[in-house]
C-alpha positions in Angstrom: -6.1 -4.6 -7.1 -8.5 -1.7 -6.3 -12.2 -1.9 -5.8 -14.2 1.2 -4.8 -17.3 3.2 -5.3 -17.1 6.2 -7.7 -14.9 9.0 -6.4 -14.3 7.2 -3.1 -10.8 5.8 -3.4 -10.0 5.6 0.3 -11.8 2.4 1.2 -9.7 -0.5 2.5 -10.4 -2.9 -0.3 -8.0 -5.6 -1.4 -7.3 -7.1 -4.8 -7.2 -10.5 -3.3 -10.8 -10.3 -2.2 -11.8 -9.3 -5.6 -9.9 -12.1 -7.2 -11.7 -14.6 -4.9 -15.0 -13.2 -6.1 -14.0 -13.3 -9.7 -12.8 -16.9 -9.4 -16.0 -18.0 -7.6 -18.1 -16.4 -10.2 -16.1 -18.0 -13.0 -16.2 -21.4 -11.4 -19.9 -21.2 -10.6 -21.3 -19.6 -13.7 -18.5 -19.9 -16.3 -18.4 -16.1 -16.3 -21.5 -15.1 -18.2 -20.6 -13.1 -21.3 -22.9 -10.3 -22.2 -23.3 -8.2 -25.3 -20.2 -6.1 -26.1 -18.3 -6.6 -22.9 -18.2 -8.7 -19.7 -17.2 -8.2 -16.1 -18.9 -8.9 -12.8 -21.0 -5.9 -14.1 -20.0 -4.3 -17.5 -18.4 -1.0 -16.6 -17.1 2.1 -18.2 -13.5 3.1 -18.1 -11.8 6.1 -16.6 -12.2 8.1 -13.5 -16.0 8.1 -13.8 -16.2 4.3 -14.0 -18.8 2.6 -11.9 -16.7 0.3 -9.8 -18.2 -2.5 -7.7 -18.4 -1.4 -4.0 -16.3 -3.4 -1.6 -17.7 -5.6 1.1 -16.2 -6.6 4.4 -12.4 -6.8 4.5 -12.1 -10.6 4.2 -8.3 -10.4 4.0 -7.8 -9.6 7.7 -6.8 -12.8 9.6 -8.4 -12.8 13.0 -5.9 -12.2 15.8 -3.1 -11.4 13.5 -0.9 -8.5 14.4 1.1 -6.7 11.7 3.7 -4.0 11.8 2.7 -1.4 9.2 4.4 1.6 7.8 2.7 5.0 7.4 1.8 6.5 4.0 4.2 8.8 2.3 7.3 7.4 4.0 10.7 7.5 2.5 10.4 4.1 0.9 11.1 1.9 4.0 7.8 2.3 5.8 9.6 2.9 9.1 12.7 1.6 10.9 13.8 -2.0 11.4 14.9 -4.8 9.1 13.4 -5.5 5.7 10.5 -8.0 5.6 11.3 -11.4 4.0 8.6 -10.8 1.4 7.4 -8.2 -1.1 4.1 -6.4 -1.1 1.8 -4.7 -3.6 -0.5 -1.8 -2.8 -2.6 0.7 -4.7 -5.4 3.2 -4.2 -7.4 1.1 -1.6 -4.5 1.7 0.8 -4.7 5.5 0.4 -5.2 7.2 3.8 -4.2 4.0 5.7 -1.1 2.2 6.7 1.4 0.6 4.2 3.2 -2.7 4.8 6.4 -2.1 6.8 9.8 -2.5 5.4 9.0 -4.7 2.4 11.7 -6.7 0.6 10.3 -5.0 -2.5 7.2 -3.1 -3.4 4.9 -3.1 -6.4 2.5 -0.1 -6.8 -0.7 0.3 -8.8 -0.6 3.3 -11.1 -4.4 3.4 -11.7 -7.5 3.8 -9.6 -8.9 0.4 -10.5 -9.7 1.1 -14.2 -7.7 2.1 -17.3 -7.6 5.9 -17.7 -7.9 6.5 -14.0 -5.3 7.6 -11.5 -4.2 6.3 -8.1 -4.6 9.5 -6.0 -1.7 8.6 -3.6 0.6 7.2 -6.2 3.6 9.5 -5.3 3.5 8.4 -1.6 3.3 4.8 -2.6 6.1 5.0 -5.0 8.2 6.6 -2.2 7.1 3.7 0.1 8.3 1.2 -2.6 11.8 2.8 -2.7 11.3 5.4 -5.4 13.0 4.2 -8.6 13.1 0.6 -7.4 9.4 0.4 -6.9 7.8 -1.8 -9.5 4.6 -0.6 -11.2 1.5 -2.2 -12.5 -1.2 -0.9 -14.8 -4.8 -1.9 -15.2 -6.0 -3.2 -18.6 -9.3 -3.7 -20.2 -11.2 -3.6 -23.5 -14.8 -2.4 -23.0 -15.5 -1.6 -26.6 -16.9 1.6 -28.2 -20.3 1.3 -26.5 -18.9 1.5 -23.0 -15.8 3.6 -23.4 -15.5 7.4 -23.3 -11.9 6.9 -24.4 -12.5 4.8 -27.5 -10.1 5.8 -30.3 -12.7 6.3 -33.1 -11.1 8.1 -35.9 -7.5 7.6 -34.6 -5.0 7.0 -37.3 -1.9 6.0 -35.4 -0.4 3.6 -34.4 -3.3 1.9 -36.3 -6.3 3.2 -38.1 -9.6 3.0 -36.2 -12.2 3.9 -38.7 -14.9 6.1 -37.1 -17.4 4.5 -39.4 -16.4 1.0 -38.2 -14.9 1.4 -34.7 -15.4 -2.1 -33.5 -12.2 -3.8 -34.9 -9.0 -5.4 -33.7 -7.1 -2.2 -34.8 -9.4 -0.1 -32.7 -8.8 -2.4 -29.7 -5.1 -2.2 -30.3 -5.2 1.6 -30.2 -7.3 1.5 -27.1 -4.7 -0.7 -25.3 -1.9 1.6 -26.6 -3.6 4.7 -25.4 -4.4 3.2 -22.0 -0.7 2.2 -21.5 0.4 5.6 -22.5 -1.9 7.2 -19.9 -0.6 4.9 -17.2 3.0 5.6 -18.1 2.4 9.4 -18.2 0.8 9.1 -14.8 3.9 7.4 -13.4 6.1 10.1 -15.0 4.0 12.7 -13.1 4.5 10.9 -9.8 8.2 10.7 -10.4 8.4 14.4 -11.1 6.4 15.2 -7.9 9.0 13.3 -6.0 11.9 14.9 -7.7 13.0 11.6 -9.3 14.9 12.4 -12.5 15.0 8.7 -13.6 12.6 7.4 -16.3 9.9 5.0 -15.0 10.7 2.8 -17.9 13.8 1.6 -15.9 11.7 -0.3 -13.4 9.6 -3.5 -14.0 6.1 -3.0 -15.2 3.1 -5.4 -14.9 -0.1 -5.4 -16.9 -3.0 -6.4 -14.7 -5.5 -8.7 -16.5 -8.6 -9.4 -14.5 -12.2 -10.2 -15.2 -13.3 -7.5 -12.8 -12.5 -5.0 -15.6 -14.6 -4.9 -18.8 -13.6 -7.1 -21.7 -15.2 -8.2 -24.9 -16.6 -11.7 -25.5 -14.4 -11.9 -28.5 -11.0 -12.9 -27.1 -9.1 -11.9 -30.2 -10.1 -8.3 -29.6 -8.9 -8.6 -26.0 -5.6 -9.9 -27.1 -5.3 -7.0 -29.6 -5.8 -4.5 -26.7 -3.2 -6.2 -24.6 -0.8 -6.2 -27.7 -1.3 -2.5 -28.0 -0.4 -1.9 -24.3 2.7 -4.1 -24.6 3.8 -2.4 -27.8 3.4 1.1 -26.3 5.4 0.2 -23.1 8.1 -1.6 -25.0 8.6 0.4 -28.2 7.6 3.9 -27.2 8.1 4.1 -23.5 11.2 1.9 -23.5 10.2 -0.5 -20.8 12.5 -3.5 -21.0 11.1 -5.6 -18.0 7.4 -6.3 -18.6 5.1 -9.0 -17.4 1.4 -9.9 -16.7 -0.6 -10.3 -13.5 -3.6 -12.6 -13.6 -4.7 -16.2 -12.8 -4.9 -19.1 -15.2 -8.7 -19.0 -15.0 -9.0 -15.3 -15.7 -6.4 -15.4 -18.4 -8.3 -18.2 -20.1 -11.6 -16.3 -19.8 -10.2 -13.1 -21.3 -7.7 -14.3 -23.9 -8.9 -17.9 -24.5 -5.5 -19.0 -23.1 -3.6 -17.1 -25.7 0.1 -17.9 -26.0 0.8 -14.6 -27.8 2.7 -13.3 -24.8 4.7 -16.4 -23.8 7.9 -14.3 -24.0 6.7 -12.4 -20.9 6.7 -13.6 -17.3 3.7 -14.2 -15.1 2.8 -12.8 -11.7 0.2 -15.2 -10.4 -2.6 -14.3 -8.0 -4.7 -16.4 -5.7 -2.1 -18.2 -3.5 -4.0 -17.4 -0.3 -1.2 -18.6 1.9 2.6 -18.8 1.6 2.2 -22.5 0.9 -0.4 -21.8 -1.8 2.0 -19.2 -3.3 4.8 -21.8 -3.3 2.5 -24.2 -5.2 1.7 -21.5 -7.7 5.4 -21.0 -8.3 5.7 -24.7 -9.3 2.9 -24.5 -12.0 3.1 -23.5 -15.6 2.8 -19.8 -16.1 -0.6 -18.6 -17.5 1.2 -16.7 -20.3 3.1 -19.9 -21.3 6.3 -18.2 -20.1 7.9 -18.2 -16.6 6.2 -17.6 -13.3 8.4 -15.1 -11.4 6.0 -14.0 -8.6 3.1 -15.5 -6.7 0.7 -13.4 -4.6 -0.7 -14.5 -1.3 -2.1 -12.8 1.8 0.0 -11.8 4.8 -0.4 -9.2 7.7 -3.5 -7.7 6.1 -2.0 -7.0 2.7 -1.2 -8.7 -0.6 2.2 -10.2 -0.3 4.4 -11.5 -3.1 6.7 -14.4 -3.2 9.6 -14.5 -5.8 9.5 -17.9 -7.5 
């Protein structure tokens, strides 16, 4: 979801705008693959990542009036009945209004890249209802040349030989470590809110988008995603896990891999409610079941249960 300039996480960007850009680039240029990693511009991971700056907020519908909750609320975003749809938010909404009274909320743990932190995560988890707020984590696989977090020399859960760090096992460890960082970030947010429950009890989503850096070898990307899945399931204890992407981006990053067909899909790019309904009727990009479709409503990313 998030797009920002370095160390400026309070700009009103939207994931949907970025998805439109990624889709347009992919359709127009077949997503040019370069060297060891690809993205709109190959980027480093972590809090010092160079993230593409946002443009105009193309998500605002002219003349549309929305009722929006304030940051840091108690999970309802204000009084009144629940909205008929869910919403997802992350660091671009820091310092601004949140959607009012969502039917459910999904919150981004990271600041737009793996190994980064959404600076207002605690307030957004509270907005989403605390323990019932679903969570999503960024994914990526920039490779050893671009990553300051590359697991060279790591021996568990797999061996990443420092003398040969560009392997599937190294990519797996990278994905594992990134998921661990995201999960520990969520734990810290829970603790700051006084929530004693484990964040493994809620549903988690792995965000797979071409705006993050990936390798031109899709097998390495699949290995990184496998590491993230295995950490969340086997170590963290997450039992409800799925993937967020589009068919086009999934095909670009994983070559259409069916390795994760056991997991549900949350599909982006609906645009309108009708578009989201159409996405619900399509085959899931993972090969599994589509359970959510994202579209735009009231200045935010809204989500339709399929």
